N, C-alpha and C positions, 0 to 999 in steps of 0.2 A: 543034639536036640535042645540042650540048654541054650545054646547060641540062638537057635531059632526063636525060642520063647522070649529071650532077652530082646531080640530084634523086634518081635511083635509088640513087646511092652513099650519099647522105644517109639515104635510107630504109633501105637495107641496114645501114648503120652503126647506125641507130636500132634495127633489129630485133636486131642482134647485141647491142647494149647491153641491150636489154630481156631477152634471154636470160640475160645475165651477171647483171643486177641481180636477176633472179628468184631465183637460188641465194643471192645475198647479201642478199636482202630480210630484214627483221627478222621478218616473219611471212608465211607462204605460205598463200594461200587458193586452193583448187582444188576442182573438182567431179569426182568419180569414180563412175561408176554413179549410184545414187540417193543418194550421200552427199556432203555438203559437208564438206571437210576443212580444219581450221585447224591449221597447224604453226607453233609458236613456234620461231623460228630465230635465237636469239642464244646459241648454245652457250657462247661464251667468258664471257658474263655470266650463265650458268646460266639462260638464257631469261627473265631478269627483264623484267617488263612495263613499257614506257614509254608515254608519251602517244600517240606516232605509231602504235604497235601497236594501242592501244585504238581509235583513230580509224579504223583499217582494219577491225578485227574487228567492231565494232558495226554499221555499215550492212550488211556482208555477212551477218551473222547474221540481221538483220531481213529481208533479201532472201530468204535461204534459207527462212526461216520462212513467207514468203508463196508461195514457188514450189511449184506442185503436183507438179513433177518431183523435188523433194528430199524424201527420206523420213527421213533422219536426219542428225545433225551430229556429227562426230568431232573432238576436239581432242587434240593431243599435242605433245611437245617433241622437239627434235633434240639430238644430241650424246651421248646415253646416260648423262649424269649427273643431269640434272634434268628434270622436267616444267616447273616454273617456280618459281624460288627466292624470288619476291616481286616487289614493285613497285620501281621505280627510285628508291630512297630518297635516294641521293646528290643526284640532280638536283633532287628536291623540296626537300632541305635548302638547296641553293645558291639556289634560286628564292625560298624562304621568307625567307632571310636578307636579300634585297634587296627583298622585297615584290613579287616578280614574280607575275604571275597564274597561272603554271604550278601554284603551290601550291593554287589553287582548281580550275583546270581538270583537273588530274590526278585529283583525288578525285571531281570531278563525273562525269568520263568513266568512271572505273573503277567507280563505284557504279552508274551507268546500265547499264553492261555486265553487272555482277553481277545486276542486276534483269532484264535481257533474258534472261539464262541461266535465271534462276529462274522466268520466266514463259513461256519458250519452248514453243511448241505442238508442235514437232517433237522426237522423242526425241534427247537430247543425251548423248553418250558421252565421258567424259573418261578418257584413258589416263594415269593418274598414276604413271608410271614414274620412279623417282629422287626427287630433292628436290622437295617440294611444300610451300612455306611461304607465309604471308601472302597476297600477291596471287595466287599460284598456287592457293591454296585457294579464293579467290573465283572463279577461272575454272572450277572443277570441282565444288565441293561443292553448289552449288545446282541442278546439272543432274540428270537422271533417273538416270543410271548413272555410277558412279565405279569404274574398274577399277584396283586396286592390284596391285603385284608385290612380290617379295622385295627389290627395290631401293628401294621407296617409303620416303621419310623425311618424315613429316608433323610440322610444328610451327607454332604461332602465337606467335612469340617477341617480340611487340611491346612488352611491358612493359619489356624490357631496353633499348629504344632511346627511351623516353619517349613511346611511342605506345600504342595499344590494339588488341586484336585486331579489326580492322575488316573490310571486304569482306563484311559480313553476318555476322560472327562473333557479334554480339549476337542473331542469329536461330538459327543452327544449333548453337552451343555449348551454350546452356541446354537444348536439346532432346535432347542425348545422355543416356544413361541415368544416373540418380543425379546426382551432382555432378562427373562426369568433366569436363564442359565447363568448369566453373569452375576446376577444378584445372589443366587444360591451359592455360587463358587466363592465369591468374595466375602460374604457374610457368614457362610456355613449354616444358614437358615435351615430349620428342620421342618420337614412336611410329614403329616400324619394321615394314615388311613386313606380315605377317598381322594384327599388332595394329591396324593402320589399319582393317582390316575389322572386327575384333572390337569396336572402340570405336564402330562405327556410322558412321564417316566414309566408308569405301568401301562399295560395294554388292557388289563381286565381287573375287576374288583369282585372278590368272592368272600363270603363269610369264613372266618378262620376255621370254625368247626366243620365246615363243608369240604375242607381240603382233602381229608382222607378219602371221601367219596369221589371227589373229582379225580384224584390220583387213580383210584380203582377203575373208574370209567375210562380214563386215558389208557391205562394198561390193557383194558379189555378191547380196545379198538382193534379191528382186524385190518392189517396192512393199510393204515390210514394215510391219507394225503395231508398236506398242510391245511387244506380247506376243511377236511373232516375234523381236525384238531381245533381249528378256529371255531367251527360250528359248536362243538362240545363246550369250549370255553365260553362262547357267547351265550349259550343256554344257561349256564351257571351264573354268568354275569348279570343276565336279565332278571333272574330270580332274586337277586340280592338287593334288599331294600334299605340296608343300613345307611344312614346319613344321605339318603338319596336327594332330600330336599336342600341339603346344605350347599351354600354357595362356595366356590373355590376361595380358600382363606386369603389369597393374594388379589382377588378380584378388585376390591376397592382401592388397592394400591398400584394396580397395573400401569396406569398412566404415568404415575411418578417413577415407577421402576424403569419404564421404557425410556423416559426422558433423562432421568438422573444417571442411569448406568450406561448411557450410550456414548459417553465421552471417550476421547482417545487416550487419556492418561489417568492414572490413579489420582494425581494431584487435582485434575479437573473434576473427577467424580466427587472428591472431598469438598471442593469449592462449590459444586452444584448442591450438595447436601447441606452445606452451611447456609448458602443463599436461600434455599427453599425454606428451611427453618420450621417445617411442620413437625408434629410429634413423631410421625413416621420417619422423616428424614433424620431427625436428631437421634432417634433410636439406632438407625443404621450407622450413623457417624460414631456413636459410642462403641458399637460392635467393631467397626473397622479399625478404630483406634487401638483395639486390643490385639489385633492381628499382627503377624510379622510383616513389616514394610516390604522387605525383600520378596516374601511369598506373594503379597498382593500384586507387586509389579510383574513378577514372573507369571502369575495366574492370568492377569488381564491380557498380557501378550499371548500367552498360550491359547486362550479362547479366541482372540481376535484372529490369530493365524490359523488355528484349528478349524475355524468356520468354513474355510475353503479347501481343506485337506481331506485325503482319504483316511480311513481308520489306521491304515498301516503307516502313513506319513506322520499322523498324530502320535502313534505309539513310539516311533523312532525319535520324534522331538521330545516326548515326555521322558524317554529313557535318558537323553542328554541332560534334561532338567533334574532328573532324580540323582544323577551322578554329581551334578553341580551342588545340589542340596547336601549330598554326603560329604562334600569337601568344605562346605560353609559351616556356619556356627548355629544358625537359628533352629535347624531341625533338632539338634542335640539338646538345646535349651528349651525348646517348645515341648518336647517329649518329657523332659525332666519336670517342667512346671505343670504339665497337664496330667501325665500318667504315673510319674514316679513320686516326686515329693508332693504333688497335688496342691501346691500353694497358689496355683493359677496366676502367678505374677512373673512371666518370663522377662528376662532382660534381653531385648532384641539388639542385635548389632548389624548395621547401624539402626538407631532407634527411630529415625524419622524418614518418611517417604523421600523428602528432598535430598537425603544423604545417600540413597541408593542410586548409583550413577548408571546412565544409559549404557556406558561401556561395560560395566559389570553385568547388566542384564543381557546385552549382546553376546558376551562371552559364554553365558549359560546355554545359549541356543546353538553354539558352534558345533559342527560335526565332530565326532570323536575318531574319525578315520577307521582303523581296523577294529576299534572297540565299539563302533556303533551297533545298535541292536539289529540282529539278523532275524528276519521273520520268514 
């Protein structure tokens, strides 16, 4: 009898623990009504995505996709500040420095998850409230619906840390209107609130405090179709009047963005900006001069090639680039300068665009044979 009591205590202890760990888990996965709900739960780290979260989300997403009782998938973040501020870049830097395989596994897992979202047969609704950058963009932008709020802050700031706008950036950025995607990718420009909708990154705009009600209404839908979900999102979107009158922040610069950023090489873009000489052009020049020259060249080519590729082809290309960056120097130096020492003065190698050879860039895009990304 004692044994049974002990076993009961162990089981109870276990249950208690699982309840505790649930609220402290880095990602919460639950089914409510006909909806599968993914909650990114690292508020202190602004819900940055790490490998263990990826490994939990991917199989669950695949299961919900097959489940006839799941009609839609919702993804959101906790803490009120961020949807997801990016990937866990510090961990990748540490791993890359010592040749740990996390530097491969993270990108493989992340890009497979981006592809699963992009090909998901169930309607996928991302509530991108707060900071949505890098990896957070990858978790949202490839899904059917992206709901921005007045708190949304979008950016792909990778060229500042010796990386490139990955997570399928080579697919969605060149497909934005004109050369906006090229501009966002090369300068890391931040878009806020309704501008995230106006740029074509979000599909809907809803007041932040209305999101819980929207989520409740989504969960309450009885075996909804994609159209039913779109109708519900549209009704919330139409009721939201915040910043309705405001013009798109890049409107007045669109003509310049389209002409200055349509050049075939980074050197030409820089030349265009210098020749233009307007306050806008000079500001962009100052920004671009701070970025990793290698990253700028990789990014421009990534977008130019990605413009005519499928999402799968883009993710394969980006995996090759990620591994090239892990072997290079600028990623380690960029993360040091921006995230670790925070001195904001990275020493790029090579330090000038002219010194980044075409041969080096070509090599970064070469297939990896058996090590290529398998989707």
